[in-house]
N, C-alpha and C positions, 0 to 999 in steps of 0.2 A: 473536412477533420473525421476521426478514424471512430466508429462506432464501438462503442466499449461492452463488452459482455457482460449479460447481468446471472447472476447466480445465487441461490439462498446459502447464508453461510449460518450454522450454528456456533454460537460461542457462549463461554461460561459468562455470567450474568457480573463477576468481580471483574473478570477483563475488562469486557466491555467499559464498565465502569473506568478503569484505567486509562483505556483508550480515550474516551471521551474528554476526560482531563486533559491527557498530553495534546489531544487533536486541538484543543480549543486554545491551550499555553502557544501551541503553531500556529495559530490562527487557518485552521482547516476544518473540514467537516470529518466526523468520523470513518465514512466511505474514505475519502480521498487521502487520509491520512496512513488508513491501514494498506491503500495502494500503494503511497509512498513506501513504506515500512517494508512492504513486500518485494517491491525494486531493488530497494537498497541492497536488501537479503540476497536476490537474484542475482544481481550483478556482482556482489563481495564471494560469492559462491560461484563466479564465472560462467553461471547459465544464462545471464542475460548480457547485451551488449553494452559497455558503459558508453554514456554520452559522447556523440560524435562519431561512433564506430558505426559501421555498415551491418545491420542485421544479416545473421548468417542463415 
């Protein structure tokens, strides 16, 4: 298993509340939901390999 990078994140409290509810609705922790959202955005922008593609 790959070790994940830790870093502090400052976020608007109102946005955090939205993420908390959204994560709960998706049965995820806030941390894993933020990672999921960022990964999906990176894939959509062509910055991250889509599932099944080799890392460049």
